[in-house]
C-alpha positions as CSV (number, residue, x, y, z in Angstrom):
1,M,25.1,-10.1,24.6
2,N,27.1,-9.0,21.5
3,A,30.8,-9.5,22.2
4,S,31.5,-6.2,20.6
5,A,29.0,-4.3,22.8
6,P,30.7,-1.7,25.1
7,I,31.0,-2.6,28.8
8,H,29.8,-0.1,31.3
9,R,30.4,0.4,34.9
10,D,27.9,-1.7,36.9
11,L,28.8,-1.5,40.6
12,I,29.2,1.4,42.9
13,V,30.8,1.0,46.3
14,I,30.6,3.9,48.8
15,G,32.5,4.5,52.0
16,A,30.8,6.7,54.5
17,S,31.2,7.7,58.1
18,A,30.4,10.7,60.3
19,G,28.4,13.4,58.5
20,A,27.5,11.4,55.4
21,L,23.9,10.6,56.1
22,R,22.4,13.5,54.3
23,V,24.4,12.7,51.2
24,L,23.3,9.1,51.3
25,L,19.7,9.9,51.6
26,Q,19.7,12.5,48.8
27,L,21.5,9.9,46.7
28,A,18.8,7.3,47.3
29,A,16.1,9.9,46.4
30,E,17.7,11.0,43.2
31,L,19.1,7.8,41.5
32,P,16.6,6.4,39.0
33,E,14.9,3.0,39.2
34,G,17.0,0.1,37.9
35,F,20.2,1.9,38.6
36,P,23.4,-0.3,39.0
37,P,23.7,-1.7,42.6
38,V,25.1,0.6,45.2
39,L,27.0,-1.0,48.2
40,V,27.5,1.1,51.2
41,V,29.8,0.8,54.2
42,Q,29.0,3.1,57.0
43,H,31.1,3.0,60.2
44,I,28.5,1.7,62.7
45,G,30.5,-1.0,64.6
46,R,28.1,-3.3,66.4
47,Q,25.3,-0.7,66.7
48,L,22.0,-1.4,65.1
49,S,21.5,0.6,61.9
50,V,18.3,2.2,60.5
51,L,20.2,3.3,57.4
52,P,18.5,0.6,55.2
53,E,15.0,1.8,56.3
54,L,15.9,5.4,55.8
55,M,17.4,4.9,52.3
56,G,14.5,2.6,51.2
57,N,12.0,5.3,52.3
58,A,13.9,8.1,50.5
59,G,13.6,6.6,47.0
60,P,12.5,3.8,44.7
61,H,15.2,1.3,45.5
62,R,15.3,-1.7,47.8
63,A,17.7,-1.0,50.6
64,F,18.7,-3.7,53.1
65,H,21.4,-5.5,55.0
66,P,22.3,-8.4,52.8
67,V,23.2,-12.0,53.9
68,S,26.2,-14.0,52.5
69,G,25.3,-15.4,49.1
70,Q,22.9,-12.4,48.2
71,K,22.9,-11.9,44.5
72,I,23.8,-8.4,43.5
73,T,21.3,-6.9,41.0
74,N,20.3,-3.5,39.7
75,G,18.0,-1.3,41.7
76,M,19.3,-2.1,45.2
77,F,21.2,-0.4,48.0
78,L,23.1,-3.0,50.1
79,I,24.3,-1.7,53.4
80,A,26.9,-3.5,55.4
81,P,25.3,-5.0,58.5
82,P,26.6,-4.3,62.0
83,D,29.8,-5.9,63.0
84,H,30.5,-7.5,59.6
85,H,32.8,-6.8,56.7
86,M,30.9,-6.8,53.4
87,L,32.8,-8.0,50.3
88,V,31.8,-9.0,46.8
89,S,32.7,-12.1,44.9
90,D,31.3,-13.6,41.7
91,G,28.3,-11.3,41.7
92,E,27.4,-12.2,45.3
93,I,27.8,-10.7,48.7
94,V,30.3,-12.2,51.2
95,L,29.9,-11.3,54.8
96,T,32.8,-12.0,57.3
97,M,33.4,-11.2,61.0
98,G,37.2,-11.1,60.2
99,P,39.6,-8.8,62.1
100,K,39.0,-5.1,62.1
101,E,40.7,-2.7,59.7
102,N,41.5,0.7,60.9
103,F,39.6,-0.4,64.1
104,A,36.4,-0.6,62.2
105,R,34.1,-3.6,61.3
106,P,32.5,-3.0,58.9
107,A,35.4,-1.2,57.2
108,I,35.6,0.5,53.8
109,D,38.9,-0.8,52.5
110,P,37.9,-4.5,52.5
111,L,34.8,-3.8,50.4
112,F,36.7,-1.6,48.0
113,R,39.5,-4.1,47.5
114,S,37.0,-6.9,46.8
115,A,35.3,-4.7,44.2
116,A,38.6,-4.0,42.6
117,V,39.4,-7.8,42.3
118,A,35.9,-9.0,41.3
119,Y,34.8,-6.1,39.1
120,G,38.0,-4.4,37.9
121,P,37.2,-1.4,35.7
122,R,33.5,-1.9,36.1
123,A,33.6,-0.6,39.7
124,I,33.2,3.0,40.8
125,G,34.4,3.8,44.3
126,V,33.1,6.8,46.3
127,V,34.6,8.2,49.5
128,L,32.2,10.6,51.5
129,S,32.4,12.5,54.8
130,G,34.2,10.8,57.7
131,R,37.1,10.9,60.1
132,L,40.6,9.6,59.6
133,D,41.5,7.8,56.4
134,D,39.6,4.5,56.0
135,G,38.7,4.1,52.3
136,T,41.9,5.7,50.9
137,A,43.8,2.4,50.3
138,G,40.6,0.8,49.0
139,L,40.1,3.7,46.6
140,Q,43.7,3.1,45.4
141,A,42.9,-0.5,44.7
142,I,39.9,0.4,42.5
143,K,41.9,3.0,40.6
144,A,44.8,0.5,40.0
145,A,42.3,-2.1,38.7
146,G,40.9,0.4,36.2
147,G,37.9,1.5,38.0
148,L,36.7,5.1,38.5
149,T,37.1,7.0,41.7
150,V,34.9,9.8,43.2
151,V,35.5,11.9,46.3
152,Q,33.3,14.3,48.1
153,A,34.9,17.8,48.2
154,P,36.4,18.2,51.7
155,D,35.0,21.7,52.1
156,D,31.5,20.1,51.3
157,A,32.0,17.4,53.9
158,K,30.8,17.7,57.5
159,E,34.0,15.7,58.5
160,P,36.6,16.3,55.8
161,S,39.4,13.9,57.0
162,M,38.4,10.9,54.8
163,P,37.9,12.9,51.7
164,A,41.1,14.9,52.2
165,S,43.2,11.7,52.8
166,A,41.8,10.2,49.5
167,L,42.6,13.3,47.6
168,A,46.1,13.4,49.0
169,S,46.9,9.9,48.0
170,V,44.7,9.0,44.9
171,E,44.5,10.7,41.5
172,V,40.7,10.7,41.7
173,D,38.4,10.9,38.6
174,R,35.9,13.2,40.1
175,V,35.6,15.6,43.1
176,T,32.0,16.5,43.7
177,T,29.6,18.0,46.2
178,G,27.1,15.7,48.0
179,A,24.3,17.5,46.1
180,M,25.8,16.6,42.7
181,L,26.8,13.0,43.5
182,A,23.8,11.3,41.9
183,E,24.3,13.3,38.7
184,V,28.0,12.4,38.6
185,L,27.3,8.7,39.1
186,Q,24.7,8.7,36.4
187,E,27.2,10.2,34.0
188,L,29.9,7.8,34.9
189,V,27.9,4.6,34.5
190,R,27.1,5.6,31.0
191,Q,30.8,5.8,30.1
192,P,32.0,2.7,28.2
193,I,35.1,0.9,29.4
194,I,38.1,1.2,27.1
195,G,40.5,-1.6,27.7
196,R,41.0,-3.5,30.9
197,D,43.6,-3.1,33.5
198,D,44.9,-6.3,35.4
199,V,44.5,-6.3,39.1
200,P,47.9,-5.9,40.7
201,H,49.2,-8.9,42.6
202,A,49.5,-7.1,45.8
203,I,45.8,-6.2,45.8
204,R,44.7,-9.7,45.0
205,T,47.0,-11.0,47.9
206,E,45.7,-8.5,50.4
207,H,42.1,-9.3,49.4
208,G,42.9,-13.0,49.8
209,L,44.2,-12.4,53.3
210,T,40.8,-10.8,54.2
211,L,39.1,-14.0,53.2
212,D,41.6,-16.6,54.3
213,R,44.5,-16.2,56.8
214,E,46.0,-19.5,56.0
215,R,49.8,-19.0,55.4
216,A,49.3,-15.4,56.3
217,M,53.0,-14.8,57.3
218,E,54.2,-16.1,53.9
219,K,51.7,-14.0,51.9
220,L,52.5,-10.8,54.0
221,D,56.2,-11.4,53.2
222,E,55.2,-11.1,49.5
223,I,53.7,-7.7,49.8
224,G,55.5,-6.2,52.8
225,S,58.3,-6.3,55.3
226,R,58.2,-7.0,59.0
227,S,58.5,-3.9,61.1
228,N,59.6,-3.4,64.7
229,L,56.0,-2.4,65.6
230,V,53.3,-4.7,67.2
231,C,49.7,-4.9,66.6
232,P,47.8,-2.8,69.2
233,E,44.9,-5.3,69.2
234,C,46.6,-8.7,69.4
235,G,50.2,-8.0,70.0
236,G,51.5,-9.7,66.9
237,V,54.2,-8.3,64.6
238,L,53.1,-5.8,62.0
239,W,54.2,-5.9,58.5
240,Q,54.6,-2.6,56.6
241,I,52.8,-2.9,53.2
242,D,55.3,-2.1,50.4
243,D,54.8,1.1,48.4
244,S,51.7,2.1,50.4
245,S,50.7,5.8,50.6
246,P,49.6,6.6,53.1
247,R,51.8,4.0,55.0
248,R,49.8,1.0,56.1
249,F,50.4,-2.1,58.2
250,R,48.9,-5.6,58.7
251,C,49.5,-8.3,61.2
252,H,49.2,-12.0,60.5
253,T,45.9,-12.4,62.3
254,G,44.3,-9.9,59.9
255,H,44.2,-6.5,61.7
256,A,45.2,-3.7,59.4
257,Y,45.9,0.0,60.0
258,S,46.9,3.1,58.2
259,M,49.7,5.1,59.9
260,T,47.0,7.6,61.0
261,A,44.8,4.9,62.7
262,L,47.8,3.3,64.3
263,D,49.0,6.7,65.7
264,K,45.5,7.3,67.0
265,R,45.3,4.0,68.8
266,Q,48.9,4.2,70.3
267,A,48.1,7.7,71.6
268,E,45.0,6.3,73.3
269,Q,46.9,3.4,74.8
270,A,49.8,5.7,76.0
271,D,47.1,7.9,77.6
272,G,45.5,5.0,79.2
273,A,48.8,3.7,80.4
274,L,49.5,7.0,82.2
275,W,46.2,6.9,84.0
276,T,46.7,3.3,84.9
277,A,50.1,4.0,86.3
278,L,48.7,7.0,88.3
279,R,46.0,4.8,89.8
280,A,48.7,2.2,90.9
281,L,50.8,4.9,92.4
282,H,47.9,6.3,94.3
283,E,47.2,3.0,95.7
284,R,50.9,2.4,96.6
285,H,51.0,5.8,98.3
286,R,47.9,5.0,100.5
287,V,49.5,1.7,101.6
288,L,52.8,3.6,102.5
289,L,50.8,6.1,104.6
290,M,49.1,3.2,106.4
291,M,52.6,1.7,107.1
292,L,53.8,5.1,108.6
293,E,50.7,5.2,110.8
294,L,51.8,1.8,112.3
295,H,55.3,3.2,113.2
296,A,56.1,5.7,115.9
297,P,58.0,8.8,114.5
298,D,61.2,7.7,116.4
299,D,60.9,4.1,115.2
300,P,64.1,3.4,113.0
301,G,62.0,1.6,110.4
302,A,59.8,4.7,109.9
303,D,62.6,6.4,107.9
304,T,62.5,3.7,105.2
305,W,58.7,4.1,104.8
306,R,59.0,7.9,104.9
307,I,61.7,8.0,102.1
308,E,59.6,5.5,100.0
309,E,56.4,7.6,100.5
310,E,58.2,10.8,99.4
311,R,59.6,9.0,96.3
312,V,56.1,7.7,95.3
313,R,54.6,11.1,95.9
314,H,57.1,12.6,93.6
315,R,56.3,10.1,90.9
316,I,52.6,10.9,91.3
317,D,53.3,14.5,90.7
318,V,55.4,13.8,87.6
319,I,52.8,11.4,86.0
320,R,49.9,13.7,87.0
321,E,51.6,16.6,85.1
322,L,52.2,14.4,82.0
323,A,48.5,13.1,82.1
324,D,47.1,16.6,82.5
325,N,49.2,18.1,79.7
326,D,48.6,15.2,77.3
């Protein structure tokens, strides 16, 4: 290849969740044969996915769940397999079962960060319809490394939260409808790259933590500061990542959260704790009633059980009101 020949964008990474299927299928139908590789993370958790079959049937491209070591070449859609993060490194796929990010595995941010590190300005990141804000931090990483960023217009998305979060925190290059996405990507891959941005140290460090959690605390101290919050999945200390917008957190075992995801899980845990407490109080109340049945009304010991029964019943009423109004 001529050293003076222009370099073009040659990797597209897409983050998708609820409501994005229609856009993905239209994209598979409209992109031409031999188009640069498209890597897709859809929030599916451990569920079996038929997305490769659907996308493969929609257009001329090979679409499949890759394995680690899979070479990345033109004309393919690579879809993250269930319960695995999908990353890129040295032109190959890397699959991991590392800790969840934003309570998802596969998650969007790990793929986007790896694309920023491995491809720099050659990467194009796309955020489609979905809930909460997975993909925002990853899109920031691609932008910081000189790549291009594309977001589905929130009013065109079935679930606008992910696109809206990306638009609020990233100076994106294109906002598009799902119907125009294929045309936009074909235009962007033809644009030559002018100059090259270095990948920021913090992005390289966080990507490294995704791959290898050796000396994680030391590395986290380089890119964040210890908070007074604990990880809702493992109970470890959370580091707040420096200069992150929206605010993000990581623990030394590898779990990562945006503030929105952390708030959602804490709300779920608080709600669960209320119902657990209510169940325990109901059981306690039943035992106290049984104790009262064993004592005659004029038995001096009955007063103690009666007072305790009233106290527990009051607590039940208070927690029931809290739980019902949550």
